[in-house]
Structures are given as structure tokens and as C-alpha cells.
C-alpha positions in Angstrom: 21.2 -11.2 -111.1 17.7 -10.0 -112.1 16.4 -6.6 -111.0 13.3 -6.3 -108.9 11.5 -4.5 -111.8 12.3 -7.2 -114.4 11.4 -10.0 -111.9 8.0 -8.4 -111.2 7.4 -7.9 -114.9 8.2 -11.6 -115.7 5.7 -12.9 -113.1 3.2 -10.1 -113.8 3.4 -8.7 -110.3 2.9 -5.0 -109.6 6.1 -3.6 -108.0 4.0 -1.9 -105.3 2.8 -5.4 -104.2 6.5 -6.5 -103.8 7.3 -3.6 -101.6 4.1 -3.7 -99.6 4.6 -4.4 -95.8 1.6 -5.4 -93.8 0.8 -2.8 -91.1 -0.3 -4.4 -87.9 -2.4 -2.2 -85.6 -1.7 -3.5 -82.1 -2.9 -0.4 -80.3 -5.9 -2.1 -78.7 -3.7 -5.0 -77.5 -1.1 -2.6 -76.1 -3.8 -0.6 -74.3 -5.3 -3.7 -72.8 -1.9 -5.1 -71.6 -0.9 -1.7 -70.2 -4.2 -1.6 -68.3 -3.5 -5.0 -66.7 0.1 -4.0 -66.0 -1.1 -1.1 -63.9 -4.0 -2.9 -62.3 -2.1 -6.2 -61.6 1.6 -5.4 -61.6 2.6 -8.5 -59.7 1.0 -10.8 -62.3 2.3 -11.7 -65.7 1.4 -12.8 -69.3 -0.5 -16.0 -68.4 -3.0 -14.3 -66.3 -3.3 -11.3 -68.5 -4.1 -13.5 -71.5 -6.7 -15.5 -69.5 -8.4 -12.3 -68.5 -8.3 -11.1 -72.1 -10.0 -14.3 -73.3 -12.6 -14.0 -70.4 -13.5 -10.6 -71.8 -14.4 -12.3 -75.1 -11.5 -10.9 -77.1 -10.3 -13.4 -79.7 -6.7 -12.1 -80.1 -4.3 -14.9 -81.0 -2.0 -16.1 -78.1 1.1 -15.5 -80.2 0.0 -12.0 -81.1 -0.6 -11.0 -77.5 2.7 -12.5 -76.4 4.5 -10.6 -79.2 3.0 -7.3 -78.0 3.7 -8.2 -74.4 7.4 -8.6 -75.2 7.4 -5.6 -77.5 6.2 -3.4 -74.5 9.0 -4.8 -72.4 6.6 -6.3 -69.9 8.4 -9.6 -69.8 11.1 -7.9 -67.8 9.4 -7.7 -64.4 10.0 -4.6 -62.2 10.6 -5.0 -58.5 7.5 -4.0 -56.7 8.0 -1.5 -53.9 5.6 -1.8 -51.0 3.6 1.4 -50.8 2.3 2.5 -47.4 -1.1 4.3 -47.6 -0.8 7.9 -46.5 -2.8 8.3 -43.3 -5.4 11.0 -42.9 -4.3 14.2 -41.2 -5.1 14.4 -37.6 -4.9 17.8 -35.8 -2.2 18.0 -33.1 -4.0 18.9 -29.8 -2.8 19.0 -26.2 -4.5 16.2 -24.3 -6.6 17.2 -21.3 -5.0 14.5 -19.0 -2.0 12.3 -18.8 -1.8 8.9 -20.6 -4.2 10.1 -23.3 -1.6 10.4 -26.1 2.0 9.4 -26.1 4.4 10.4 -28.9 7.2 8.1 -30.1 10.1 8.9 -32.3 13.7 7.8 -33.2 16.9 9.8 -33.3 20.4 8.7 -34.2 24.0 9.7 -33.7 27.5 8.2 -33.7 30.1 7.2 -31.2 33.6 8.4 -31.4 34.6 5.3 -33.4 31.9 6.0 -36.0 29.5 3.4 -34.9 25.9 4.5 -35.2 23.4 4.3 -32.3 19.7 5.1 -32.0 17.4 6.5 -29.4 13.8 5.7 -28.8 12.0 8.7 -27.3 8.6 8.4 -25.6 6.8 11.5 -24.6 3.4 12.1 -22.8 1.9 15.0 -24.8 -0.2 16.2 -21.8 2.7 17.6 -19.8 5.6 17.0 -22.3 7.1 14.5 -19.8 9.8 12.4 -21.3 8.8 8.9 -20.1 12.0 7.3 -21.4 14.8 7.6 -23.8 16.1 4.2 -24.7 19.6 3.9 -26.2 20.7 1.0 -28.4 22.3 0.1 -31.7 19.1 -1.2 -33.2 15.4 -1.2 -32.5 13.4 -4.0 -34.1 9.7 -3.9 -33.5 9.8 -6.5 -30.7 12.3 -4.4 -28.8 10.1 -1.3 -29.2 7.2 -3.2 -27.7 9.3 -4.5 -24.8 10.3 -0.9 -23.9 6.7 0.3 -24.2 5.5 -2.5 -21.9 8.1 -1.6 -19.3 6.9 2.1 -19.3 3.3 1.0 -19.1 4.0 -1.0 -16.0 4.8 2.1 -13.9 3.0 4.8 -15.9 -0.2 3.2 -16.9 -1.4 2.6 -20.5 -2.1 5.4 -23.0 -5.2 5.5 -25.1 -3.3 6.6 -28.2 0.3 6.4 -29.5 1.4 8.8 -32.2 4.3 8.0 -34.5 5.6 8.3 -38.0 5.6 5.5 -40.6 8.9 4.0 -39.8 9.4 0.3 -40.4 9.4 -0.4 -36.6 6.0 1.3 -36.2 4.3 -0.4 -39.1 5.7 -3.9 -38.3 3.2 -6.6 -37.4 4.6 -7.0 -33.8 3.9 -3.4 -33.0 0.5 -3.3 -34.6 -0.6 -6.6 -32.9 0.6 -5.1 -29.5 -1.5 -2.0 -30.0 -4.5 -4.0 -31.1 -4.3 -6.4 -28.2 -3.8 -3.6 -25.7 -6.7 -1.5 -27.2 -4.3 1.3 -28.0 -5.1 3.5 -31.0 -2.1 3.9 -33.2 -2.1 7.3 -34.9 0.3 7.6 -37.7 1.3 11.0 -39.1 1.3 11.8 -42.8 4.4 11.2 -44.8 6.9 14.1 -44.8 4.9 15.9 -42.1 7.0 15.8 -38.9 5.1 18.9 -37.6 2.1 16.6 -37.0 4.2 15.0 -34.3 5.3 18.4 -33.1 5.6 17.7 -29.3 8.2 15.0 -29.6 10.0 16.7 -32.5 10.5 19.8 -30.2 11.7 17.5 -27.5 14.2 15.9 -29.9 15.7 19.2 -30.7 16.3 20.0 -27.0 17.8 16.5 -26.4 20.1 16.9 -29.4 21.3 20.4 -28.3 21.8 19.5 -24.7 23.3 16.0 -25.0 24.1 14.7 -28.5 25.7 17.8 -30.0 27.6 18.7 -26.8 29.3 15.4 -26.2 31.7 13.0 -27.9 30.9 9.5 -26.6 33.4 6.7 -26.5 30.7 4.0 -25.8 27.0 3.5 -25.5 27.2 3.4 -21.6 28.3 7.0 -21.6 25.4 8.0 -23.8 23.0 6.3 -21.4 24.6 8.0 -18.4 24.3 11.5 -19.9 20.8 10.7 -21.0 19.7 9.8 -17.5 21.1 13.1 -16.2 19.3 15.0 -18.9 16.0 13.2 -18.3 16.0 14.0 -14.6 16.7 17.7 -15.3 14.3 18.0 -18.2 11.3 16.5 -16.3 11.9 18.2 -13.0 13.6 21.5 -13.8 13.2 22.5 -17.4 10.7 25.4 -17.7 8.2 25.0 -20.6 6.7 28.2 -22.1 3.7 26.1 -23.2 3.3 24.9 -19.6 3.3 28.4 -18.1 7.0 28.2 -17.3 6.7 25.0 -15.2 8.5 21.8 -15.6 6.6 18.7 -16.8 6.4 17.2 -13.2 5.5 20.6 -11.7 2.7 21.0 -14.2 1.2 17.6 -13.6 1.5 17.9 -9.8 -0.3 21.3 -9.9 -3.1 19.9 -12.0 -3.5 16.9 -9.8 -3.8 19.2 -6.7 -6.4 21.3 -8.4 -8.5 18.2 -9.2 -8.4 17.0 -5.6 -9.0 20.4 -4.0 
């Protein structure tokens, strides 16, 4: 067994040359790959390398792939769909009915633990609850169906305000709004106060119906909800409406217009 020092002396090699390790500066390659990873996260190495070559950079294919793997970019991350945050729109009381409707969902459970949901539709003008639909699920096509049913007897709104729930950003819902010339106003994420009228209504509905009753089946929920709707629209005094119920407020305004 020959020592390193003796071996280097025999072949006239400086020992520092034996221990020398080539230092590869890949900082530029890393920076470029990270840039493409941020800009085009759904793509991969083949496109990144083609773009690098199009920029006129002559880095070797093997070198770029080595750095790509070193950065862990070969393990693709699941891409989460990001919904753009809408611009803030001031919550104003409309000057007439059918100008702006507010939509929102609530949920609760039956006695057996099964979850159900409610679709609440409110006319912001007189805070009238146009409907509360009860079901176990509300895909977008079902939301559209209920909206069309309300429009048949109430007329069509100019705007619909909602949050960014999957049902409201679904293609079926957006196509319905576009074809009906209805402006869909989406509130900002985490800002339920921007849909304050229906949020206040939700609180009343929960206190008067959902929290006060234990329901054995969904038919009982619908029955109690119908009773609540009749009382709320015809008898419930709103401070914001001068102590009048939604129906009283609208009837009074209609009389003033015709007088």
C-alpha cells in the first residue's frame, strides 16, 4: 500500500493537484431554471431547455438537467387553481327592486348527522327573501335552475352578488349570467361583509330556524323554512327599512311612485 504523498512524489505530481476538486458554479443555471419554474410551473425540463437555447445560452444539456434535478424540479408539484381576487365594490342599497340580488349558501345537519345546504336569494332593495332552497347538494346547474324559477315570477335582476364558491365560478353559472345579461359581482376573498345584506339575513334564519330545531328529515326543514319565509317577508320589522317588513316597504314605495 503506497501513501498518497509517496505516490505523488513518484509521478512528480503536486499533492495539492491530487486533492483538488473542480468547483462548478451553477448559480446562473439555477437562477434561470427557478425563473422558468415560477413563470411556467406547469411545464418541465424539455421546454425550459428549449427556451434557454432560444436565449442563446450554450449550456450543455446534461449540465442543465443535472441542475434541474439538483433543485428538485423533477418532482412536479400539484398546481392549485388560483382564483383572481375581484376588485372591491361598495355595498349600496339599490334604488329599486330587481337591481341587485344577493346569493349565499348555508349548511346544517339533520338528526342523523347528514349534512344539508340552503341556497338563499335576497333582493337587496327591500331585503326580501325571494327563496330559500333546501337540498343535500347544489351543483351549478341546480343553482341556475332555481334562479330561473325565481326570475319567472319576480323578473330578472341586473346584478347578482355572491362569494367565490365553486358553484358561483362554475362555467354553467357564468354562461347563464352572460346569456341573461346579468352582471355577476363577486366579493373579495375573506370579506363576507361585502355581501352584508344576505349575511345579516343568514344570521336571522339560523337563529330563528336552524338553531331552534332538530330536524329528522329534509322535508321538515323545508316546512319550517316556508313558515319562516312568510313571516320574515310580511311581518319582520327591519330597522333599515324604517321598521317595516320587506313587503310593506316595497308596497309603500310603489304607492308613492303611482301617486
